[in-house]
N, C-alpha and C positions, 0 to 999 in steps of 0.2 A: 644562402639567406644570410643577410648581414644582421649584426646586433648593434644596437645603439642605446645608450643611456646618457645620463648627465655627465659631463666632462669634469666639472668643478664641484667637488664635495657632494656629488649626486643631488645638487640643489634643485628645487622645483621652480616652475615658471614664476612663482610669486616673488622670488628674490630679484629677478631681473625686471619684473613688472614695476617695481618701485622706481626704477630708473626710467623706464620707457613711458610711464603714464605722465607725460609732461605736456604742457600747452604747446600749440603750434607756434606761438610767438617765441617761446624759448628756443625751439629748433631753428627758427628763422634767424634769430639773433646770432646763432653760431655759424650758420651757413651762408648768410647774406654776403654777397661780394665774392664768392668763390673761396678757394683755399686761403687759409689765414697764415701766409708767410710772405715776408718782404722779398723783393727781387734785388737785393743789394749786392754790389760788387760782381764778382765772377762766379757766384754760386751756381753750380750746374742744376738746372731745373728741367725735368722732363715732364711734358704734358701728355699723360697717358690717353687723354681724350682725343689727341691729335693723331694717334696711331690708327691707321685704317684697320678695321676689324674683319677677320675672316670667319664669317658665321658658319661656313660649311667645312671648316678645318677641324676635324676631330683629333684630339690628342690621343696618340696611341701609347697607352700605359700598359706595360706588361709586368706580371708578378715577378719579383726578383728574389724574395725570401719570405718564408713563413716562420713565425715564432709562436710557440705554444704547444702544450701537450694536452691530452684528454684527461689526465689525472696527475697527481703528484706535484712536485715543486714547480713544474713548468706549466701548470694550468693557468689559463687567462680567466680571472675571476670577475672581471668587469669589462664592459665595452668602452668605457671612458678612460683610456690609458694614455700615457705619454711615453715616448720612446727616445732614448739617447744613445749615442755611439761614441766609443773610445777610438780615436784615430791611431793611438799607439799600440793598442792590443787587439783591436777589431771586435771587442766585446760590445754587445748591445745590452742596454738596461731598460727595463719596463717597470713602470710604477703607476699607481693611481693617486691623483691629487687627493689629499685627505687621508691616505693610507699610512702604513708604517713599515713597508718592506719594498725592496727592489729586487726583481728577478733578473739574473744575469744569464745571457745566452751567448754562445760562441758564434763565430763567423758563419757556421753552417746552419744556425738556428736551433742547436741543441741546448737544453738547459744546463747551466753550470752549477748554480746554487742561488739561493735567496739570501739576501743580507738585510740587516736591520731588524729591530724588535720594538714593539710598542711600549710606551711608558714615558714618564716625565723625568726620568733620571739621566745621568751622564751617558751619552751614547745611545739613548733611547729616543724614539720618535713619537711625538704626540699627534701631530697632523702635518704630513709632508706637503710642502708647497711646491718645491721644485728640486731637481737634482741634476748634476752634471759631472762628467769625468774631468779630472785635472791631472794629467799624466798618469801616475800609478795610484791615484786616489779617487774616491767618490766623495763629492761634496754635496751635502743635503741641507736644504733650508727648511727648518722646522718652524711652524707657525707659533708654537709656544716659546716665548722668550722675547722676540724671536731669536733663534740661534742657528749657527752653521755647525753641522756635524761632519767630521771628516773620518773616513774609514778606508781601509785598503780593500782590494778585490776579494779577500777572504772574509770580509765582514768584521775585521778587527778594528776596534775603536781607536782612533788616533787623537781625538780631542774635540772639545766643543768650544765655540766662540760666540759670545753674545754680541748681537748687533743692535745699534740704536736706530732701527728703522722698522717700518711695517713690512710684512711679508709680501713677496712678489716673485715673478719669474726672474731668472738671472742667467748671465753668460760668463764663462771664464774668458778673461781678456788678456791676462799675462800669467806667468807661472806663479805669481803671488797675489793676484787680485781678481775680483769679479765686478760686474756691473749688475745691479739689481734694479728692476723696473717697479717703482712703488711711489704712490702719491702720499707725501707726508705733509700734514697740515701745520707742523711747527714752523714758526716764523722764519727761521734760518733756511728752511728747505722748501717753503711753499712756492709752487710754480715750476719746480724742477722734477721731472718724472724719472730721471736716471741718476743712479748714485754709484760712484766708483768706490769700492770697499776693499780694504786690506784683508787677505785671507789669514794673516798671522795674528792680527789684533782685533779685527772686526770694526775698526775705525773707518769712518767715511773720509776718503781722500778728497773727493770733490763731488759737487752736484752739477749735473749737466742735463741736456735734452731739451733746453728751451733757450731761445735767443735772449729774452729779457725777463724770464721768470713769469711768462704769461700763461702757463699751463694751470688751469683752474681746477681745484679739487671738487668744485661744486657744479660743474657742467655735467650734462648727461653722459654717463659712461666714462667720465674722465679718469676714474680710477682703474679702468681696464687698460693697463699699459701692456702693449704687445711688443715683444722683442723679435725682430725678424732674423733670418739666417744670413750669415755673411761668410765669405771665404777668408776674410781677414779678421783675426781675433781682436785687433786693436781698433776696429770700426764696429759701431753698434747701430743697427737699424731699429727704429722705434715707430710706433703708430698707436692710434686708438681704434677700437673695434667698430666704431660707428662712422668712420670717415676714411676716404681714400687719400690720405696724406702721409706718405712714407718718408721718413727723414733719416739720413745717415749722419752719425756723429763721431767725432774723434775723441780720444780720452782727455784731451786738453780743452774740451768744451766747444769746439768749432763744428758748425754744421757743414758737412762736406757735400751733400747733395740732397735733392728732394724729388720724389716721384709723386705726382698728384694729377687730378683731372676727373672729368665726368665720364663715367661708363654707364651704358644703358641698363645694365642689370644691377647697378648699385645706386638706387635713387636716394635723394635727400630724405631724411626722416621726416615723417609727419606725425600729427597727434595720434597716439596709439589708442584707437577705439577698440573696445572689447570684441567687436565683431569684425575687426579689420585683420589684414594679413600680418604675420610676424615680421619684425624688422630685419632688414638685410644687414649682416654683420661680417666684418673681416675676422676670420679665424686664425690665419697664419699667412706668412709671406716670407720671401727671401730672394736673394740674388746669388746665382751659382757661379762656378768658375768660368762658365762660358758667357757671362754677362747677360744671363736670361733671368727675367723677373717671373717668379711664381706667385700667383695670387690664389689663396684658398678662401672662398667667400661662402657664407651660409645664406641661402636664399629660400624663400617660401616654397614649400612642397606644393605640387599641383593639386593635391588633395587636402590642403590645410583646412579647408572649410568643414571637412568631415570630422575633424578632431574635436572631441568633447571638451568643453571648457566650463569652468565653474566660477561662480561669484561675479560681482559687478565689474571686476577688473579683467575677467576672461582668463583666469589662471589655467595653465596647462600642466599636467603631470609630467614628470621627467620621463616616464615610460612611453609617452606619446611624442617625444621630441622628434623621433625619426619620421613620423607621419606629418609633423608640422613643418620641418625644414628639409631641404636637400643641401648638398655641398657642391659648388661649382669650382672647378680648377681651370685657370687660364695661365698661359705662358707667353711672355713677350720677349723678343730678342731686342734688347736695348741698343745694341750696336748698330743694327740695321733698321730700327724702329718698325719692327714687324710683329704682328700678332700671329703666333705659331699655331694657336688652336685652343680648343676648350673641350671639357667633358664634365658631365654632371653625374654625381653618385647619389643614390637614394639613402643618404646618411646624414646625420646631424653633426657628427664628430669625426673630423679628419685632421691629421697633422702633417707637418713636414719634418724630415730628418736629413741632416747633413752627413754625407758619407763621402769622404775624399773629394770634396769640391762639388759633388752632385747633390741635388735636392730630390729626396724620395718621398712622395706622398705615402701615407699609411692609413689603414683603417682596420677595424676588427671585423672579421668575416667568419662564417661558419663553414667548416669543411667536414662533411659527414657528421653533422651535429656536434662538432668539436670547435669551440671558438678559438681562432688563431688571429694573430696580427699579420696582415699582408703588407709587405713593402713593395712599391712599384717603381720602375724606372721608365724613362722616356724612350720609346723605340726610335731608332734612327732609320 
C-alpha cells in the first residue's frame, strides 16, 4: 500500500487552484500555434509527437533499493519527499520540502544520521526549498533570506550565503556555482527562469533560460520552474509543469536543444471547471547516459470523480491527492526515436534520481506498514 501526501509544503489544492482557475482564452493564448520556440540555425529540435508510441510496451521497473526504518532517525515521516545522491560518497539524502532536516543513508540503504536543525539563525533551516551534494558538502537553499547553507556530511555548519533571488530548485553545475530555477519579477531578471549563482558569494553570475527574456511571470504556472536531470553538470534542462517543452541550456546562455510535441496523454489545458478532471502536469524529467528521455507526468486518476471537493472552486484536500491523480512514466530512446514503454503508478508524487548516469524513479511505499522510499531501475 503506497502513501501519498502533498509534495510541496503539504499545500492544499486551493494553492494550485488559484493558478488553474483561468479562462479558456488565457490557455489558448499560450498554446495557439504549438510550442513557443523558434527554429533558428542548427538548434536540435526533437518532435516527441512524431515518435511512434508503443501502447503495449510496459516498462519493467524493478526495486533497486529501499530507504527508511520503522523508527528512530531513519523513519520516513512524510510521503512527499525528495531524494538526492552524492556521486563521490554514494550517500543518499532524503528531505521534505518545507522541513528542516536531511536524513543521510549509505549505499545499502542504512541510516547514517540526520543533519540540520530548525531555526532562523546561522546554520539553521527555517523552510527548506531544495538541497544537493557538492563534493564533500551539502548545500541547502532555505526560503528565509533566502540563503544557501553549507554543511559537511557530519552536519557541521560551514557557512551561510545570502542570495538576491527568490527560492527555487537548483542544480550544482561547477565546483563553485549552482543554477537556481526561479522567476524573479525585478526588471533586470524578468523573463529569465534560470540564474547562475556563485557558491562563494551568492552573487548572480548570469541570467539564462530564455532566448529573449520572454518567460512571463504572469502566465499560468509560469513560476513552476522544473529542472530536469542531465548527465552533464554544465548543461541544464528546464521546463514548466503545464507544457511539454523541454529545453537544454548551456551556462553561457545558449539553448542547446529542445524536446517538445503533442502526446495523447498530455492534453492542452482547458478552463478548470470545479467538476472537471484535474490538470495533467509534468512532475519530473531527464535524459540519462544512454540518451533516453524519462517523462514523469501526473495524470487524472480513473476514480477522480469520487474525490470529495469543497467550495465553488472545487478544492481538494492534500490527503486526497493520491485518489485524484496517478503518475505515468514513459521512456523514449532519443537516439533511435523509439518509445520504449510506459507504466502508471497509483501515486500523486513520484520523482527521478540520478545515480551514476542512470535515472531511477522513486516513490514512498509501505512495507509491512513501514513507510519506505523505493528506488527502481529499468530492467534489461
